[in-house]
C-alpha positions as CSV (number, residue, x, y, z in Angstrom):
1,M,0.0,0.0,0.0
2,R,1.4,3.4,-1.0
3,E,1.7,6.2,1.5
4,P,-0.8,9.0,1.0
5,L,0.6,12.1,-0.6
6,R,0.3,15.7,0.4
7,K,0.7,18.6,-2.0
8,V,2.6,21.5,-0.5
9,T,3.8,24.9,-1.7
10,V,7.1,26.1,-0.4
11,N,9.5,28.9,-1.2
12,L,13.0,27.6,-1.4
13,P,16.3,29.4,-2.2
14,A,16.8,28.7,-5.9
15,R,20.6,28.1,-5.6
16,T,20.1,25.6,-2.8
17,L,17.5,23.7,-4.7
18,E,19.6,23.7,-7.9
19,N,22.6,22.4,-5.9
20,A,20.5,19.7,-4.3
21,Q,19.1,18.6,-7.7
22,R,22.6,18.5,-9.2
23,M,23.8,16.3,-6.3
24,T,20.8,13.9,-6.6
25,G,20.5,14.0,-10.4
26,K,16.8,14.1,-9.9
27,G,13.9,16.5,-10.3
28,I,12.4,18.8,-7.7
29,T,10.0,16.4,-6.0
30,P,12.4,13.4,-5.7
31,T,15.1,15.7,-4.5
32,I,12.9,17.1,-1.7
33,V,11.7,13.6,-0.8
34,E,15.3,12.4,-0.6
35,G,16.2,15.3,1.6
36,L,13.3,14.6,4.0
37,H,14.3,10.9,4.2
38,E,17.9,12.0,5.1
39,L,16.5,14.1,7.9
40,E,14.7,11.0,9.2
41,R,17.8,8.9,9.0
42,R,19.8,11.6,10.8
43,A,17.3,11.6,13.7
44,K,17.4,7.8,13.9
45,R,21.2,7.8,14.0
46,S,21.2,10.5,16.7
47,A,18.7,8.5,18.8
48,L,20.9,5.4,18.4
49,R,24.0,7.4,19.5
50,G,22.0,8.4,22.6
51,L,21.8,4.8,23.6
52,R,25.6,4.3,23.6
53,G,26.7,2.7,26.8
54,R,23.1,1.9,27.9
55,V,22.5,-1.3,26.0
56,R,24.3,-4.4,26.9
57,F,25.2,-6.4,23.9
58,G,27.0,-9.8,24.1
59,L,28.5,-11.1,21.0
60,D,31.0,-13.9,20.6
61,L,33.0,-13.0,17.4
62,E,34.6,-16.4,17.1
63,E,31.1,-18.0,17.2
64,T,29.7,-15.7,14.6
65,R,32.6,-16.4,12.2
66,R,31.8,-20.1,12.1
């Protein structure tokens, strides 16, 4: 099932949008979507870093290599 879409109107700095499109090699909508996904990934990485030292994780490297 596809996620519902929302149509939005935004004012963006032209140079910033052009640079982002050049980096992604995509059009406006896919570039914006990719940027929003990157913000989600960044927030998740930050949340994981916040758990550092709080989660006990036991892993036997020799056992996993077999």
